[in-house]
C-alpha positions as CSV (number, residue, x, y, z in Angstrom):
1,M,-0.2,-0.2,0.0
2,T,2.9,2.8,0.7
3,E,4.7,2.1,-2.4
4,E,1.3,2.2,-4.1
5,F,0.9,5.6,-2.8
6,E,4.4,6.6,-3.2
7,A,4.0,5.8,-6.8
8,R,0.8,7.7,-7.3
9,F,1.2,10.7,-5.4
10,I,4.6,11.5,-4.3
11,K,6.8,10.6,-7.7
12,P,5.1,13.2,-9.8
13,I,5.6,16.1,-7.1
14,V,9.4,14.6,-7.0
15,N,9.9,14.7,-10.3
16,A,8.3,18.0,-11.1
17,S,10.0,19.6,-8.4
18,Y,13.3,19.2,-10.2
19,P,12.8,22.1,-12.7
20,A,10.4,24.0,-10.7
21,T,13.6,24.6,-8.6
22,L,15.5,25.9,-11.6
23,A,12.4,28.2,-12.5
24,S,12.6,29.3,-8.9
25,L,16.4,30.0,-9.3
26,S,15.6,31.8,-12.7
27,L,12.6,33.7,-11.6
28,F,15.0,34.4,-8.8
29,A,18.2,36.0,-10.8
30,L,14.8,38.2,-12.3
31,Q,13.8,39.9,-9.3
32,V,17.8,40.5,-8.2
33,T,18.0,42.1,-11.8
34,Y,15.5,44.4,-10.8
35,L,17.3,45.7,-7.9
36,P,19.8,48.1,-9.5
37,A,18.0,50.4,-12.6
38,N,21.1,50.2,-15.0
39,F,20.4,45.9,-16.3
40,P,19.6,45.8,-19.6
41,V,16.2,44.7,-20.8
42,P,17.0,41.9,-22.9
43,L,18.9,40.3,-19.7
44,R,15.1,40.4,-18.2
45,F,13.6,39.2,-21.4
46,V,15.6,36.2,-21.2
47,L,15.2,35.4,-17.4
48,V,11.2,35.4,-17.6
49,L,11.5,33.1,-20.6
50,G,13.9,30.6,-18.7
51,G,11.8,30.7,-15.8
52,I,8.7,30.4,-17.9
53,M,9.7,27.4,-19.8
54,F,10.8,25.2,-16.2
55,L,7.5,25.9,-15.3
56,I,5.7,24.7,-18.1
57,T,8.6,22.0,-17.5
58,A,7.5,21.1,-14.3
59,V,3.9,21.0,-14.9
60,S,4.7,18.5,-17.8
61,V,6.5,16.2,-15.9
62,F,4.0,16.4,-13.2
63,F,1.2,15.1,-15.2
64,Y,3.3,12.9,-17.5
65,T,4.3,11.2,-14.0
66,V,0.4,10.9,-13.5
67,Y,-0.6,9.9,-16.7
68,P,2.5,7.9,-18.8
69,T,0.6,7.2,-21.8
70,R,0.3,10.7,-22.8
71,R,3.5,10.8,-24.6
72,R,2.8,14.9,-25.8
73,L,3.6,15.6,-22.2
74,W,7.0,14.2,-22.5
75,T,7.6,15.9,-25.6
76,I,6.7,19.5,-24.3
77,G,8.6,18.9,-20.8
78,A,11.7,18.1,-23.0
79,T,11.3,20.6,-25.6
80,T,10.9,23.2,-22.9
81,F,13.4,21.8,-20.8
82,L,16.0,22.5,-23.5
83,L,14.7,26.0,-24.3
84,G,14.9,26.7,-20.7
85,L,18.6,26.0,-20.5
86,L,19.1,27.5,-23.5
87,Y,17.8,31.0,-22.4
88,L,19.9,30.5,-19.2
89,F,23.0,30.2,-21.4
90,V,21.9,33.5,-23.4
91,A,21.3,34.7,-19.8
92,T,24.7,34.1,-18.8
93,A,26.3,35.2,-22.4
94,L,24.1,38.6,-21.8
95,V,25.9,39.3,-18.2
96,V,29.6,38.1,-19.4
97,I,29.1,40.7,-21.9
98,L,27.2,43.5,-20.6
């Protein structure tokens, strides 16, 4: 009973927590960039996009774990995770360049 409960209710939350942590870090970095007024707008925009992509990934992974037959959720999760990583790389490059 405990293993079934864990597989059904706890596993989706644990799986979704990894990309959700990346989303929260991206949004925290966005909040930090709002403190000084001289941060460029493209950096803020890229951080917002990265955070949104990781939030979509977390939701997709959560529901894919609940409904494993929905392959589209896995595809959406993987694509948005890669896009979120790309946006974070761009944000890092913008920080170094600017």
